[in-house]
ROZA-959235 format. One record per residue: z, y, x of N, C-alpha, C in turn; residue in one letter. Coordinates in steps of 0.05 Angstrom, whole numbers, plus 32768, in hexadecimal, padded with zeros to 4 digits. Last residue first. Layout:
ZYXZYXZYXA...
***
This chain:
7F7B80C47EEB7F9880C07EEC7FA580D47ED9K7F4280B57EC37F5080C67ED77F6E80C07ED5Q7F0B80907EBB7F28808F7EB57F36809F7ECBV7ED180957E9F7EDE80A07EB77EFB80A37EB1S7EBA80577E827EC480727E807ECE807B7E9CN7EA980247E8B7E9980347E797EA280517E77E7ECC800C7EB07EAF80097EB47EA0801F7EA4I7EFF80187E9D7EF8801F7EB97ED9801F7EBDL7EFD80027E6A7F00801F7E6D7EF880287E89N7EF87FCC7E767EE27FDA7E697EE47FF87E6CR7F2B7FC37E8B7F147FC07E9C7EFC7FCF7E90F7F4A7FCC7E5D7F4E7FDD7E757F367FDB7E88G7F377FA37E3E7F327FBE7E357F367FD27E4CE7F4B7F787E5B7F2E7F7B7E597F277F977E50F7F827F817E547F777F817E6E7F587F867E6DA7F887F7C7E1D7F8F7F957E2A7F827F977E45A7F7A7F467E177F6B7F5B7E0A7F6F7F767E16E7FA27F2C7E327F867F2B7E3D7F757F417E31L7FDF7F527E347FCC7F417E277FB17F417E36T801D7F4E7E4E80047F5D7E517FED7F4B7E48I80457F2A7E4B80417F3A7E3380287F4C7E36T804C7F157E7D803C7F057E6A80377F147E50S806F7F357E9880537F3A7E9C80417F2B7E88M80A77F517E89809A7F387E81807C7F3C7E82N80C97F7A7E9280B97F727EA980AA7F587EA3D80E07F827E6080D87F9A7E7080C67F927E87V80F47F5F7E3C80D77F5E7E4080CE7F737E54E812A7F697E3781227F4F7E4281047F4E7E49L812D7F9B7E1F81347F997E3B812B7F7E7E48N80F37FA67DF581107FA07DF981147F9B7E17N80C17FBC7DFA80CD7FBA7DDF80EB7FB47DE0E809B7FD27E2180B87FD27E2480C57FD27E09K80647FAB7E34806F7FBD7E21808E7FBB7E21K80537FA67E7A805D7F9B7E6180677FB07E4EP80197FCD7E9080357FC37E94803E7FB77E79S7FDF7FE07EB27FEA7FD27E9B80067FC87EA2L7FB780157EC67FCF80057ECC7FDA7FFA7EB3I7F7A80277EDE7F88801F7EC67F9F800D7ECDV7F5D805C7F057F6C80437F027F76803F7EE6N7F4380897F2F7F3C80797F177F4B805E7F17E7F5B80A07F5C7F5380B17F457F4E80A07F2CK7F9780837F7A7F7B808A7F7A7F7480997F60N7FC9806F7F847FC6808C7F807FA880947F85I7FE780377F637FD280437F747FD080617F6FP803080307F5E801580307F548001803C7F67G8065802F7F6B805380207F7C8037801F7F72W808080527F47808780527F63807180457F74R8064804A7F18806C80667F1F807380677F3CK806180147F12804980237F1B804F803F7F23A80A07FF77F2A808D80027F168075800F7F23S80CA7FE37F4480B17FD47F47809A7FE17F37M80F580047F3980F17FFD7F5580D67FEF7F5AA80F480067EFF80ED801D7F1080E680167F2DP80D27FD47EDB80EA7FDB7EE980E47FF17EFES809F7FC47EC880A97FDE7EC180C27FE77ED0N80677FA77EEE807F7FA67EDD808A7FC27ED8P801F7FAD7EED80397FB47EF880507FAF7EE4Y7FDD7FA57F007FF27F9A7EEE800D7F9E7EFBF7FA07FCC7F007FB87FC17F0C7FCD7FB97EF8G7F617FD87F117F707FCF7EFA7F887FC07F05L7F3F800D7F317F547FF87F327F5F7FF27F17I7F0880237F587F1580217F3E7F2880097F3EK7F14803C7F9B7F0880287F897F16802A7F6DR7F24805E7FC47F1E80697FA97F0E80567F98E7F3880467FF07F1B80497FEF7F1180557FD5F7F6D80427FE17F6680537FF87F4880587FFAA7F6B801B7FBA7F7080377FB27F68804A7FC9A7F657FED7FD97F507FF57FC77F5280127FBFG7F987FEE7FF07F807FF180017F687FF97FF0I7FB77FE67FC47FB880007FD07FA280047FE4H7FAC7FB07FB87FA67FC57FA47FA57FE07FB1L7FC27F967FE37FA57F967FE07F9C7FAC7FCDI7FF97F987FDB7FED7FAA7FEE7FCF7FAC7FECG80077F967F9380067F8B7FAE7FF87F9D7FC1T80097F887F5280157F9B7F6580177F8D7F80S7FCB7F657F447FE77F6A7F407FF07F807F54N7F887F7D7F387F9D7F727F497FB87F777F3DS7F457F8A7F417F597F827F2C7F6F7F737F3AI7F197FBC7F537F2D7FA97F5D7F417FA47F47L7ED47FC97F4C7EEF7FCA7F407F007FB57F4EI7EAB7FC97F727EAA7FDB7F5B7EC67FDF7F4FE7EB67FC77FB97EB87FBB7F9F7EB67FD17F89T7EB67FDB7FED7E9D7FDC7FDE7E9F7FD17FC2K7EE77FD480037EDB7FEF80067EC27FF27FF6S7EF47F9F7FFE7EFF7FB27FEB7EF27FCD7FECL7ED77F8A802B7ED17F8180107EDB7F957FFBL7EF37FA280557ED67FA780517ECE7FA08034N7F257F8B804E7F227FA8804D7F057FAF8047I7F187F5680577F217F5E803C7F1F7F7C8039I7F0D7F58808D7EF87F51807A7EFF7F59805EE7F407F6580A07F2A7F7780A57F137F728092E7F5E7F3880927F647F5280867F4D7F658089L7F317F0080887F487F0D80957F4A7F298089N7F237ECD80587F1E7EE880637F367EF38071L7F347E9E80447F1C7E9D80537F157EB88060K7F5F7E9E80217F637E92803B7F4A7E92804DG7F337EA27FEA7F4F7EA17FF37F527E92800ES7F047EAA7FD07F047EAE7FED7F207EAC7FF9T7EDF7E917F9D7EFA7E927FA77EF97E947FC5N7EB57EB17F717EB67EA57F8C7ED27EA87F96L7EA47EA07F2C7EAF7EB17F417EAE7EA37F5BA7EA37E7D7F007E927E957F017E9E7EA97F15R7EC07E4F7EF67EAF7E507F0D7E9F7E697F11G7EE07E5C7ECA7ECA7E477EC77EB67E4A7EDEQ7F0C7E787ECF7EF37E887ECD7EDB7E767ECBA7F307E507ED67F307E5C7EBC7F177E6E7EB8F7F227E457F0D7F1F7E307EF87F1E7E3D7EDCR7F2E7E757F277F127E6A7F277F0E7E567F11L7F657E777F1F7F547E8C7F157F377E827F12V7F737E4A7F3D7F787E4A7F207F677E607F12L7F657E5A7F6F7F567E447F647F5A7E437F46E7F8D7E817F757F717E897F757F5F7E737F6AC7FBC7E637F757FB77E777F607F9A7E7E7F5ED7FB27E457FA47FB67E377F8A7FB17E4B7F73I7FAF7E6C7FCC7F977E5E7FC47F9A7E507FA9N7FD67E897FE47FD07E8F7FC87FB87E807FBDE7FD67E7B80187FED7E7280087FE97E787FEAS7FAA7E95802B7FA87E7880287FBF7E6D8017I7FA47ED080007FAA7EC380197FA87EA48015S7F6A7EE87FDB7F867EE07FDE7F8B7ED37FF9G7F387EF77FAA7F447EF97FC47F617EF07FC4T7EFC7EEA7F897F197EE77F887F237EE77FA5I7EC77F0F7F6F7ED27F037F887EF07F027F86I7E917F0E7F447EAE7F107F467EB87F017F5FI7E5A7F377F337E647F207F417E827F247F44K7E4A7F517EF27E587F547F0C7E5D7F397F18Y7E367F627EBD7E267F557ED27E337F5C7EEDN7E617F517E867E577F637E9A7E497F547EB0Y7E717F287E647E6A7F427E587E5E7F567E6CN7E7F7EFB7E807E707EF77E677E667F117E5BE7E9F7F0E7EA87E857F037EAF7E737EFF7E97S7ECC7F1E7E8B7EBC7F327E987EA07F277E9EI7EDF7EEC7E7A7ED77F007E667EC57F167E72Q7EEC7ED57EAC7ED87EC97E9A7ECD7EDD7E86K7F147EF87EBD7EFC7EF57ECD7EE57EE97EBCA7F3B7EEE7E967F2F7F087E987F157F077EA7L7F487EBA7EA47F3D7EBF7E897F2F7EDB7E89K7F5E7EC47ED77F467EB37ED47F387EB87EB9G7F8A7EE37ECC7F757EEE7EDC7F5B7EDE7ED9F7FA77EBD7EAE7F9D7ED57EA17F867EE27EB1N7FB37E997ED87FA47E907EC07F977EA87EB2E7FD37EB87EF97FB87EB07F027FA77EA77EEBA7FF87EEB7ED47FF27ED07EDD7FD67ECC7EE7S80157F247EF280057F1A7EDC7FFA7EFF7EE6W80557F1F7F1480387F207F14802D7F197EF8R808D7F467F2D80817F327F1B80637F357F19P80917F597F7380907F607F5680857F487F46A808F7F477FA680A27F5C7FA080A37F647F83S80697F237FB480827F187FAB80977F2D7FA4G80377F367FC0804A7F337FD680657F287FCEG80037F117F9D80157F287FA180297F217FB7G7FC77EFD7F7A7FE07EF87F877FF17F117F89G7F947F087F657FAA7EFF7F537FC57EFC7F5FP7F647F327F697F797F297F7C7F917F227F6BH7F207F397F637F387F327F547F4C7F267F68I7EEC7F687F687EFF7F577F767F187F527F65V7EA77F6B7F567EC27F737F537ED47F5F7F62I7E657F817F697E7A7F6D7F667E957F7B7F61Y7E1D7F857F637E377F927F637E4D7F7C7F5EK7DF17F607F8F7DFB7F687F757E157F777F78D7DDF7F4D7FC07DDA7F697FBA7DE37F727F9EN7DF77F197FBF7DDA7F1D7FBE7DD27F397FB4Q7E297EFF7FBC7E247F197FAF7E077F1E7FABI7E237ECE7FD87E2D7ECF7FBC7E257EE97FAEY7E117EDD800A7E027ECA7FFA7E0A7ECA7FDDD7E3B7EFE801A7E217F0980167E0F7EF78005F7E637ED7801D7E667EEC80097E4B7EFA8004I7E527EB580457E567EAA802A7E587EC08015M7E537ED480737E397ECF80667E3D7EC5804AQ7E8A7F0280757E7E7EE8807A7E647EE5806AP7E837F4880867E8B7F3380737E7D7F19807BL7E9B7F6C80BF7E857F6280AF7E8E7F4A809EA7ED67F9480B97EC77F7E80C67EB17F7480B3K7EEE7FD380C17EE17FC180AD7ECF7FAD80BCR7F1A800580C77F137FEB80D47F077FD880BFC7F2D803080AE7F14803480BD7F0A801A80C9N7F4B803B806E7F48802C80877F2D80308094P7F57807C80547F49806380527F478055806DE7F91809980417F7F809780577F71807C8056I7FA580C180097FA280A780167F8D80A9802DL7FCF80F680057FB280EF80057FAF80D68015T800581117FE07FFA80FC7FF27FDC80F87FEEP801781547FE3800A81407FD27FFE812A7FE4T805381767FF1803A816A7FFA803181557FE6Y807881B17FF58071819B7FE4805581907FECK80A781C78026808C81C8801B808781AF800AE80D481C6804680D581D3802B80BA81D7801FN80D781AA807580C481C1807480C781D1805BT80FD8182806981008193808180EF81AC807EI80EC8169803C81088171803D810E81848055E80B88159804980BC8170803780D9817B8039S80BF812A806680B58143807480BC815B8063I80D18108804180DF8108805B80D78121806BL80AC810B801880C6811A801580D5811C802FD808680E7802680818103802D809A81148029L809D80B98010809980BB802D809580D88035N809B80C57FD980B580C17FE680B380C48005Y806480C37FD3807280DC7FD0808E80DB7FDDE805A808D7FDA804E80A07FED805B80BB7FEBA807680777FAE807F80727FC9807480867FDDE807B80A67F77806C80927F878078808F7FA3N80BA80AE7F5580A080B87F5F809380A27F6FK80E680937F4380DF80AC7F3580C580B87F3EK810180627F5080E480637F4A80DC807C7F3BG813180537F628130805F7F47811480637F3EE812B80437F96812C802E7F81812C80397F65K813180717FB4811680677FAE811680537F97R815980A47FB1815A80877FAB813F807D7FA2H816380D37FE6815580CB7FCD815680AD7FCAH817380FA8014818280EC8000817180E97FE7Y816A80F78059815D80FE8040816A80ED802AI818481128095818680FE8080817981088066K8181811780D68175812480BF8172811080A9Q819780F680FB81A2811280FA8193812380E5N81B080B380F5819B80C780F281A880E380F5L81DB809480F581CB8093810E81B480A7810DL81F0809480C381FC80A780D681ED80A780F1F81D8806B80A881CB808580A881D7809980BAS81ED803880A281E7804180BE81D9805C80BFY81EE8031806D82088030807B8204803B8098L81C38060804C81C78046805A81E280478069R81AF8090803581BE807C802581BF80618032Y818E80B4804C81AB80B8805081BC80A48042G815280A0806E816380A08056818080A5805DS813B80CA80A4813A80B28093814E80B6807CG812D80E080E6812C80E580C9812A80CC80B9I814180FE811E813F80E38113814380E680F5R813381248155813481258138812E8109812DL813B8113818C8145812C81828148812D8163K815580D5819F813D80E38195814780FC8186I817980B481BA818080D081B4816780E081AEN8177807F81C28165808F81D3816A80AD81CFK819A8070819A81A2806C81B68190807C81C9R817A807B816E819380898172819C8087818FF815180578175814A80738175816380848179A816D802681708161802E818A815A804B818CP817C802C81378190802C814D818480328168Y814F80278117815C80418119816E80428132V81427FF1811A812E80058122813B80208127E816C7FD4810781627FCD8121814C7FE0812CE81717FEA80D381857FF080E881797FEB8104F813A800980B481477FF080BC81597FF680D3K811D80318080812E802D809781378010809BM80E2804B807480F28034806A8103802A8080M80D48078809280D08078807580E080628067P80ED809780C580F0807C80BA80EC807C809CF80D680BA80FD80DA80BA80E080DA809D80D6I80E780E0813580E080C5812B80E880C4810DI80D6810E816880DD810A814B80D680ED8145V80CB8109819D80DD811F819580E7811B8178D80C580D081C680C180DC81AC80D580F381A8F80B280B981FA80C480CF81F780BE80DE81DCH80B48073820580A6808B81FB80BA80A181F4N80D5804A821580C18054822880B2806C821FE80F7803E81EA81038045820480EE80538216K80D5803181C080E8804881BD80F2805181D8I80BC800481D680AD801B81CE80BE803481CCV80E87FE281DD80D97FEB81F480C9800381EEK80F77FD881A8810A7FE681B980FC7FF181D2E80C97FBA819880D07FD4818C80E27FE4819EY80CC7F8D81B880B57F9E81BA80BB7FBA81AFN80FD7F7781A580FA7F7E81C180E37F9281C5H80F37F6B816F81077F7F817681037F898193K80AC7F64816080C77F59816580D97F70816FN807D7F7D815880837F668146809E7F59814CD80627FB6815B807C7FAB816380847F958150T80307FDD817280347FC68161804D7FB8816BL8025802381718031800C817F80367FF6816AF7FF380568177800480448168800E802E8179Y7FDB809A81757FE4808381847FF480708172N7FC880BF81527FC080C1816E7FC680A8817DD7FAD80BE81127FC280B381237FB880B48140I7F8180D380F87F9B80E080F47FB180D68106Q7F5580B380FE7F5880CA810F7F7380D7810DS7F59806C81037F59808480F37F61809C8104I7F5B803F81247F43804F81257F4380688113G7F85801980FC7F77801A81157F5D802B8113R7F9C801380CA7F9E802D80D77F8F802F80F2F7F937FE080B77F957FF680A47F94801180B1L7F957FBB80E07F7B7FC380D67F7C7FDA80C2P7FCF7FB580E87FBF7FC680F97FA47FCE80EEE7FF27F9480CE7FE87FAB80BF7FD57FBC80CFT80027F6F80F37FEF7F6680DF7FE57F7D80CDY80257F898116800A7F85811F7FF77F7D8108S804E7FBE80FC80497FA28100802B7F9D8106K80577FFF811D80527FED810680507FD0810FA80598042812880658029813180648016811AI802E807881388038806581238042804C8131L802F80BB814E8030809F8154803A808F813CT801180F68161801C80E7814A801980C9814FL801E812C8188801381118189802181008174N8015816E816D8026815781748015813E8176A7FF88199815A7FF78193817680058179817EK800281A381247FE8819A812C7FE681918149P8031819780FB8031819B8117801781918123N8022819780C5803B81A480CD803C81AA80EAV7FF3817A80C57FF3819580BA800B81A480C4E8004814A80D97FEF815880E87FEE817580DER8027813B80B18032814180CB801D815080DCL8001813180888015814780858020814F80A1V7FE58105809A7FD7811D80927FE981358092N800F80E280A1800280EC80B97FF0810480B3F801F80D3806F803180E3807F802380F08097M7FF980AF805C7FF680CC8055800980DE8064P800F807C806E7FFB808B807E7FF680A88076L802E80658046803B8074805C80278085806BT800E80488026801C805E801A802C806E802EL7FFC8021804A7FE88033803D7FF6804B8032I802E80078054802080168069800C802A805DM803A7FEF8023804D8003802F803F80148044D80107FCB802080127FE2800D80247FF78017G801D7FA8804C80047FB7804A80067FCF8038L80637FAE8065804B7FA1805B80337FB48056R80877FC7809C80877FB38087806A7FAD807ED80957FEF80C180907FD480CA80927FC080B4T808E802D80D4808B801E80BB8082800180C1R809F806880F180A4804B80F380A1803F80D7V8080809B81138087809180F88089807380FBV808C80CD8144808780B1813D809080AC8120A80738102816B807F80FB8151807880DE814BI8076812C81A18070811181988081810A8180K8082816281A5806A815881B38062813D81A9N809881908172809A81768180807F816F818EA809A81BC8154809581C08170809581A68180N80A781AD8121808E81BD8124808781C18142T80D88191812980C08184811D80A681938124L80FA81B8813D80F481A0814D80DA81938143I80FB81DB811280F281E5812C80EA81CD813EN811181BB80EB80F681C680E780EB81CF8102L814581B480FF8133819D80FB811681A580F9A815781E880FC815581DC8116814281C48115K815681EF80C68146820180D6814281F580F2N817B81C880B5815F81C580AF814D81D780BFK81AD81AE80E081A381C480D1818581C280CDD81C0816980DC81B3817F80EB81AA819580D8M
***
């Protein structure tokens, strides 16, 4: 489609939908699109189509007028069929999501031009995200920039849904400052080890007056217990005991979040919490693509002395991690 025609549809659309049906970090880095879409078309009804488990990240935020939770193919197809979207945007395309939009003949269908089924779109964007040349949030905004010819800077939207914390956390914190350690991950990138997180927790507790809270899903309890053991019990393990809304509340008030590359890290970034993060170097998994876009963070990656060590997270030393933590506490670390 001619870009002038696409721009005319986008700026005059009554209903615009963004489809992002994957994980927590992906969602946090997609939400800045709604800031830009509101700027481009202030009158449009802006809709998000997402998985239900990510709902606490966007429920109640003012930038989204409406949202649909589609956990199966039938629900998704029903949403597309029953709503008269003028524009639909696919930051991360899936055939089963693009095809119903094609069949519905939605006026403007925007997504990557590098899929076998990209012919189902009428506005294709040609960039290889796996090259990791910019942050995922910037790649998402490119889907709009390619039409408007404007450059946008992503601004994270902090979650509005925060559930009260369990009494066990209040009893543990007792009005003291705390930090959160999240040793797990979504499996999309190599991790710094739980043993290292535990040793770091011990060193922090010996040098700073912070309570330490370990977070993780119930499937990550083994790693969280390992952190607790190496920290010699100087922490509280909450793995499997908090739902997402409670974790959001916990992260909104932490002094520092220490985490591998995972969605939890991006939630902390949305609240402008200080972050100590651990990332591999390969472009598709690197901090350049998936790093936090908050103001104060320290990111540690393996030293790239040879190709075999490029993603070897064990080469990140405890000394480097503690120094990173100290920099966050004692200095104003700017991106």
